[in-house]
C-alpha positions in Angstrom: 45.9 -16.4 63.7 42.2 -16.6 62.2 40.7 -13.4 60.9 37.9 -13.3 63.8 40.5 -12.9 66.2 41.4 -9.7 64.9 37.7 -8.1 66.2 37.9 -6.8 69.5 35.4 -7.4 72.0 34.2 -3.9 72.1 33.4 -4.1 68.4 31.5 -7.1 68.7 29.4 -5.6 71.8 28.8 -2.6 69.6 27.3 -4.7 66.6 25.1 -6.6 69.0 23.9 -3.0 70.7 20.1 -2.7 69.6 20.7 0.8 68.2 23.6 -0.4 65.9 21.3 -1.6 63.4 19.2 1.7 63.2 22.3 3.6 62.7 23.3 1.7 59.8 19.9 1.8 58.3 20.2 5.5 58.4 23.6 5.7 56.9 22.5 3.4 54.2 19.5 5.9 53.3 21.8 8.9 53.2 24.3 7.3 51.0 21.3 6.2 48.7 20.1 10.0 48.4 23.9 10.9 48.0 24.2 8.7 45.4 20.8 9.5 43.5 21.3 13.3 43.9 24.6 12.8 42.3 23.2 10.7 39.5 20.1 13.1 38.9 22.7 16.0 38.7 24.7 14.2 36.2 21.8 13.4 33.7 22.0 15.8 30.7 19.8 18.8 30.8 17.4 19.8 28.0 17.9 22.7 25.9 14.5 23.5 23.6 15.1 24.6 20.1 12.9 26.9 18.0 14.2 27.3 14.4 12.8 29.9 12.5 13.6 31.1 8.7 11.4 33.9 7.2 9.7 37.3 8.0 8.4 38.4 11.4 4.9 38.1 11.0 1.7 37.4 13.5 2.3 33.6 12.9 6.0 34.0 13.8 5.3 35.7 17.0 2.6 33.2 18.1 5.0 30.7 17.3 8.1 31.9 19.2 6.2 33.2 22.2 4.3 30.0 22.6 7.6 28.1 22.2 9.3 30.1 25.1 6.3 29.3 27.2 6.5 25.7 26.3 10.2 25.6 27.3 9.4 27.4 30.5 6.6 24.8 31.6 8.9 21.8 30.7 11.6 23.3 32.9 14.3 23.4 30.2 17.7 24.7 30.9 17.3 27.4 28.1 15.6 27.8 24.9 17.4 28.7 21.9 15.7 30.6 18.7 17.7 29.7 15.5 17.2 32.8 13.7 17.3 33.8 9.8 15.0 37.0 9.2 15.0 39.7 6.6 12.9 41.7 9.2 9.1 42.2 9.4 6.3 43.9 11.2 7.1 46.1 14.2 4.1 44.8 16.1 5.2 41.3 16.0 8.7 41.9 16.8 7.6 43.8 20.0 5.4 40.8 21.1 8.7 38.6 20.7 10.7 40.9 22.5 8.3 41.1 25.5 8.4 37.3 25.8 12.0 37.4 25.7 12.5 40.2 28.5 9.8 38.2 30.7 11.0 34.9 30.4 11.7 32.7 33.3 14.3 30.5 31.7 17.3 32.0 29.7 16.4 32.9 26.1 19.3 32.4 23.3 19.0 33.7 20.0 21.4 32.1 17.5 21.8 33.5 14.1 22.5 30.3 12.0 23.2 28.7 9.7 26.0 30.4 7.7 24.3 32.9 5.2 21.6 33.9 7.5 20.9 37.4 8.8 19.1 39.1 11.6 17.9 42.2 9.8 15.6 45.2 10.7 13.3 43.4 13.5 15.7 40.6 13.8 18.1 43.0 15.6 15.9 43.8 18.2 15.0 39.8 18.9 18.7 39.0 18.9 19.7 42.1 21.2 16.7 41.2 23.7 18.1 37.6 24.4 19.8 36.8 27.5 22.6 35.2 25.1 23.2 36.5 21.8 24.9 34.2 19.2 26.0 34.0 15.5 27.3 31.7 13.4 30.3 32.5 10.9 29.1 34.0 7.6 26.2 36.0 9.1 25.1 39.5 9.7 23.3 42.0 11.8 21.9 45.2 11.5 19.7 47.5 8.8 17.2 48.2 11.8 15.9 51.5 10.3 12.0 51.5 10.3 10.1 51.8 7.1 6.7 52.4 5.8 5.6 49.0 4.8 2.3 50.0 3.4 4.3 52.1 0.9 3.5 55.9 -0.1 6.4 57.3 2.4 6.4 59.2 5.5 6.6 63.0 5.9 9.7 64.3 7.9 7.9 64.7 11.0 6.5 61.2 11.1 9.7 59.7 10.1 11.5 61.4 13.0 9.0 60.1 15.5 9.2 56.5 14.0 13.1 56.8 14.1 13.4 58.2 17.5 11.0 55.7 19.0 12.8 52.8 17.3 16.2 54.1 18.5 14.9 54.6 22.0 13.5 51.1 22.1 16.6 49.3 20.6 19.0 51.2 23.0 17.0 50.5 26.3 17.1 46.7 25.2 21.0 46.9 24.7 21.3 48.8 28.0 19.3 46.0 29.8 21.4 43.2 28.4 24.5 45.0 28.6 25.2 45.4 25.0 26.9 48.2 22.8 24.3 51.0 23.0 26.1 53.1 20.6 25.8 50.4 17.9 22.4 49.9 18.8 21.7 53.6 17.8 23.6 53.3 14.7 21.7 50.4 13.7 18.5 52.3 13.6 19.7 55.8 12.4 22.0 55.2 9.9 21.1 51.0 8.9 24.7 49.9 10.1 25.2 46.2 9.2 27.9 44.2 10.9 29.3 40.7 10.2 29.4 38.0 13.1 33.0 38.6 13.6 32.5 42.4 14.2 29.5 42.1 16.2 31.2 40.0 18.6 34.2 42.4 19.0 31.9 45.4 19.2 29.8 43.6 22.2 26.8 43.1 20.0 26.7 39.6 20.6 28.4 37.0 23.1 29.4 34.1 21.2 30.5 33.0 17.5 29.8 29.3 16.9 29.6 27.1 13.7 27.0 24.8 15.5 24.6 24.4 18.0 26.7 22.0 20.0 29.6 24.1 19.8 27.5 27.1 21.2 26.2 25.1 24.2 29.8 24.1 25.0 30.7 27.8 24.7 27.8 29.3 26.9 28.3 26.6 29.7 29.0 28.0 32.9 27.9 31.6 31.6 25.9 33.9 34.2 22.8 35.6 32.9 20.1 37.5 34.9 16.7 36.2 34.9 13.9 38.3 36.5 16.7 40.1 38.6 18.5 36.9 39.8 21.5 35.5 38.5 21.4 32.1 36.9 24.4 30.1 35.7 23.9 27.7 32.5 24.5 24.3 32.5 24.4 23.4 28.7 27.5 21.5 27.9 26.1 18.1 26.6 22.7 19.0 27.1 19.9 17.2 24.9 18.4 19.4 22.5 14.7 19.1 21.6 13.4 20.7 18.6 9.7 22.3 18.9 8.7 22.7 15.5 5.7 24.8 14.3 2.3 23.2 14.6 0.5 22.0 11.5 -1.8 24.8 11.7 1.0 27.6 11.9 2.7 25.9 8.9 -0.5 26.3 7.4 -1.0 30.0 8.1 2.5 30.8 7.5 2.2 29.6 3.9 -1.0 31.3 3.7 0.3 34.8 4.8 2.9 35.0 2.0 2.1 37.6 -0.4 2.5 35.5 -3.6 0.2 32.7 -2.0 -2.2 35.4 -0.8 -2.2 36.9 -4.5 -3.0 33.6 -6.2 -5.7 32.9 -3.8 -7.6 36.1 -4.6 -7.1 35.6 -8.3 -8.6 32.2 -7.8 -11.5 33.5 -5.9 -12.1 36.0 -8.6 -12.3 33.2 -11.1 -14.3 31.1 -9.0 -17.2 33.8 -8.5 -17.0 34.6 -12.2 -17.8 31.1 -13.2 -20.7 30.6 -10.7 -22.2 33.9 -11.9 -21.8 33.0 -15.6 -23.2 29.7 -14.9 -25.7 29.7 -12.0 -26.4 26.7 -9.6 -23.0 25.1 -10.6 -22.0 25.5 -6.7 -18.8 24.2 -7.0 -16.9 27.3 -8.5 -18.6 29.5 -6.3 -18.2 27.5 -3.1 -14.2 27.0 -3.9 -14.0 30.8 -5.1 -15.5 32.4 -1.9 -13.1 30.2 0.4 -10.1 31.2 -1.7 -11.4 34.8 -1.1 -12.0 34.6 2.3 -8.4 33.2 2.8 -6.8 35.8 0.7 -8.5 38.5 2.9 -7.4 36.7 6.0 -3.8 36.8 4.6 -4.3 40.3 3.5 -4.8 41.3 7.3 -1.6 40.0 8.4 0.5 41.7 5.5 1.4 45.5 4.8 -0.9 46.0 2.2 -1.9 49.3 0.2 -5.8 50.0 0.3 -5.4 51.8 -3.0 -4.5 48.4 -4.5 -7.3 46.5 -2.7 -9.9 49.2 -3.7 -9.0 48.6 -7.3 -8.7 44.9 -7.3 -12.3 45.0 -6.0 -13.4 47.3 -8.4 -12.0 45.2 -11.4 -13.8 42.1 -9.7 -17.0 43.9 -9.7 -16.5 44.9 -13.2 -15.7 41.5 -14.6 -18.6 40.4 -12.9 -21.0 43.0 -14.3 -19.6 41.6 -17.8 -21.9 38.6 -17.1 -25.0 40.5 -16.3 -24.6 43.4 -18.9 -23.9 43.1 -22.5 -21.1 45.7 -23.0 -19.2 44.0 -25.8 -15.9 43.6 -23.6 -15.7 47.3 -22.4 -16.6 46.1 -18.8 -14.0 43.3 -19.2 -11.1 45.8 -20.6 -12.0 48.2 -17.7 -11.8 45.3 -15.2 -8.6 43.9 -16.1 -6.9 47.3 -16.6 -8.1 47.8 -12.7 -6.8 44.4 -12.0 -3.3 44.9 -13.3 -3.0 48.3 -11.6 -4.1 47.1 -8.3 -1.8 44.1 -8.4 1.2 46.4 -9.0 0.0 48.6 -5.9 -1.0 45.8 -3.8 2.0 45.3 -1.7 3.8 48.4 -2.5 6.8 47.9 -0.1 10.6 48.7 0.2 10.9 45.1 1.8 11.4 42.3 -0.4 9.4 39.9 1.7 6.3 41.9 1.7 5.8 42.3 -1.9 4.4 39.7 -4.7 7.2 38.0 -6.8 7.4 39.4 -10.1 8.0 35.8 -11.3 4.6 35.0 -10.0 2.6 38.2 -10.9 3.4 38.4 -14.5 2.4 35.0 -15.4 -0.7 35.2 -13.1 -1.7 38.4 -14.7 -1.0 37.2 -18.1 -3.2 33.9 -17.8 -5.8 36.0 -16.2 -6.1 38.4 -19.1 -5.9 35.8 -21.8 -8.9 34.0 -20.2 -11.2 37.0 -20.0 -10.1 38.2 -23.2 -10.7 34.8 -24.8 -14.2 35.0 -23.2 -14.8 38.5 -24.9 -13.9 37.4 -28.2 -16.1 34.1 -28.2 -18.8 36.3 -27.0 -18.4 38.8 -29.9 -17.8 36.2 -32.1 -21.1 34.3 -31.0 -23.2 37.6 -31.7 -21.6 38.1 -35.1 -22.4 34.4 -36.1 -25.3 33.9 -38.4 -28.0 32.3 -36.7 -28.2 28.7 -37.4 -32.2 28.6 -37.6 -34.5 31.3 -38.8 -36.0 33.6 -35.9 -39.3 32.4 -37.0 -37.9 29.0 -35.8 -37.7 29.9 -32.2 -41.2 31.4 -32.3 -42.9 28.9 -29.9 -39.8 27.4 -27.9 -39.7 27.3 -24.2 -37.0 28.4 -22.2 -35.6 29.1 -18.6 -35.0 32.3 -17.0 -31.8 32.8 -15.4 -32.1 36.4 -14.7 -35.4 37.7 -13.6 -37.4 39.6 -16.2 -38.8 42.6 -14.5 -41.4 43.1 -17.0 -42.1 45.9 -19.4 -39.3 47.1 -21.4 -36.4 46.2 -19.0 -34.8 42.8 -20.2 -33.8 39.9 -18.4 -32.0 36.9 -19.5 -33.4 33.5 -20.7 -31.8 30.2 -21.9 -32.7 28.7 -25.2 -30.9 25.5 -26.5 -27.9 26.4 -24.3 -27.7 30.1 -25.5 -28.4 33.1 -23.4 -30.8 35.7 -24.7 -31.8 39.1 -23.5 -35.8 39.0 -23.0 -38.6 41.1 -22.4 -42.0 40.4 -21.4 -45.2 42.3 -20.3 -45.3 40.9 -17.0 -42.5 40.0 -14.5 -41.2 36.6 -14.5 -39.2 35.2 -11.8 -35.7 33.5 -12.0 -36.0 29.6 -13.0 -39.5 30.3 -14.4 -40.3 29.0 -17.6 -40.9 31.1 -20.6 -42.0 30.8 -24.2 -41.0 32.6 -27.4 -43.6 34.9 -29.0 -41.0 37.0 -31.2 -37.6 37.8 -32.1 -36.4 41.6 -32.3 -32.6 41.8 -33.2 -30.9 40.1 -30.3 -33.9 40.4 -28.1 -36.7 37.5 -27.5 -40.1 38.7 -26.6 -41.6 36.1 -24.3 -44.6 35.2 -22.3 -44.9 33.0 -19.3 -45.3 29.3 -20.7 -48.2 27.2 -19.7 -47.6 24.5 -17.3 -47.3 20.9 -18.9 
């Protein structure tokens, strides 16, 4: 029997029915939609990674908060903050915690790699995450508040700050279902736990040696996002790293205390050279830029204002040395002020908020050596016998570099590359031309030069 003989007459009639083609088309479309939906669901989801290593500063806050928002906008399955921090500023930490608690996608904080820590402000950031994890060989704790600006707090203020930090961390722990008793001890007694104990004490959710392992372990975990339960699907997810922008990397390097300190010294050097040689322009421009960058860094760091005042006083004294003949007295006073200001500038208990002694000592040594050399050269030039008689200078023409007020008040004039104090019966403006009419010790008596 041929195959065609197995087809019943009813089947042949049904295939010839006008509605059969429409029904077949509908079934085909449904099948395509089902297969496409299955395929789309099987495509690897995306997890955004925000690696951060360093102190929690305004730049760190900007980077992490923006990163969370970018991950939300991109529709990522989750955003992972890979953290290693010694602590940081309370205001910056609170901005990050607010972004974590208000996030519309799961936020994961992963303290890694091995050897990393989540100390001080890092404790708050870790416990505020929907999922907290640590790599083996890491630790968390020591969240007691300190006065970063130095000087210490009285007992009343210390209690207020400590109680505020305790209440804040305990409320975070309660919202995320973590160990509230340990959260309290992290602040009050500066407790510190390794990763294994943190997992046992319900401070974190997972221990993982790598990010891939973490994504596998937390797959299927239910977290609460804006009051709604959400199940994580992270196994085999594609990891997309969101590094800092070029601007953020530049600003982060800028707010390093050692970098800010060097910029300040370079700014003082620049202004000193410009005032010593008016019209040079380049030293003054570069010095001004360095000083402005240093001031920007200072406003993002916990600084001691007494240290800033001493540094500014030292800068003023060194600049006055260019204008006033003090035979080194102003330079010595300026250097002493600079040294004391440098030691007090970042008077903090936190190592990340202090200038490294390996930077400070060489910088101050070079700085002091340079200005002492300048003083020695000036003193030697004053003691050096004149290469020509005073009478030979009479009639010489020179340029005024510091306006002469007139009368007995001196200004400064350049003759043959040497700067002289000069007096004149009439006032002469800066850059004016004068002629020597007599020499009295180290002071030249001049008159306005006739135009040629």
